[in-house]
N, C-alpha and C positions, 0 to 999 in steps of 0.2 A: 299883151292881151288888150283887146279893145272893148270898152263898155260905153255905149251911147256916145260914140265919136271921141272918147277920151282914152288915152293909153295908160294902162296901169300895170303894176307888177304885183303878182301874188307870191308870197313867201310863206313856206311852212317852217316853223321853228318851235321846238319843244311842244309838239302836238297842237300848236295853235297855227291859224292861218291869218296872215296880215296882208294888207293891201295899201300901197302908196302909189302916187302918181309916177308914171315912168318919165320923170323929168328932173334933171339936175338943175337946180336953180342958179348955179354958177354960170353955165353957158348954154343951157337948153338941151344938152345932150341926153341920151337915153340911159337909164339906170338898169334896164333889163339884162344887160350883158355883164353887169358888175358881180363881184364876189361877195358872199356873205361873211362877215367878221363878227361873230356873236349875233347880236340883234341889229348890227349895222350893215347896210348895203353900201358897198364902196363903188363910187362912180368909176367906170373903166377909163375915162378920159384924163381926169386930173386928180383923182383920189379923194374927192369930197365924200363924207360919210353921212348917211341918213338913218335914223332909228326907224326900223320898219314898224314898230308898235305905234308910232304917232307922227312920223314924217319929220321930226325935228332934226335939224342939221347938227352934227356932232363934231365935224372936222372941216376946216377950210380946205379949199378956197371958197366953198359956198358959204353964204352968210344968212340965207333965207330958208325957212322950212319948205318942204314940198308937201302938198296935201296928202292926208291919209283918209282912208275910206273904211266904212264899216263892213265887216265880213261875217256871214252866217253860213254854217254848213247845214244843209237840209238833205239828209240821206246821202246820195252820191253827188249832189249839186252844191256848188259854191256860189252863194248869192252875195253880190256886192251892191251896197248902197253908196252912191257917189256923194261926196260932200259938195257944198256950194263953191 
């Protein structure tokens, strides 16, 4: 999904919606096609894992976090506030 020229991934888990940048910090690949493993989104290219709640890297080969963004549900709309 694109928000103001940035690509993000929305994940619904345990009745919550989370948003992180659609960017694996290991090689710049997309995370959007990755699988969810608990709260971790697994990069489909090399298996790096990112916690969807905060964007923190959980498993190598990535060593840097990916940005996370604030999400709010308003009726049937999902509102995203991008981080800097």
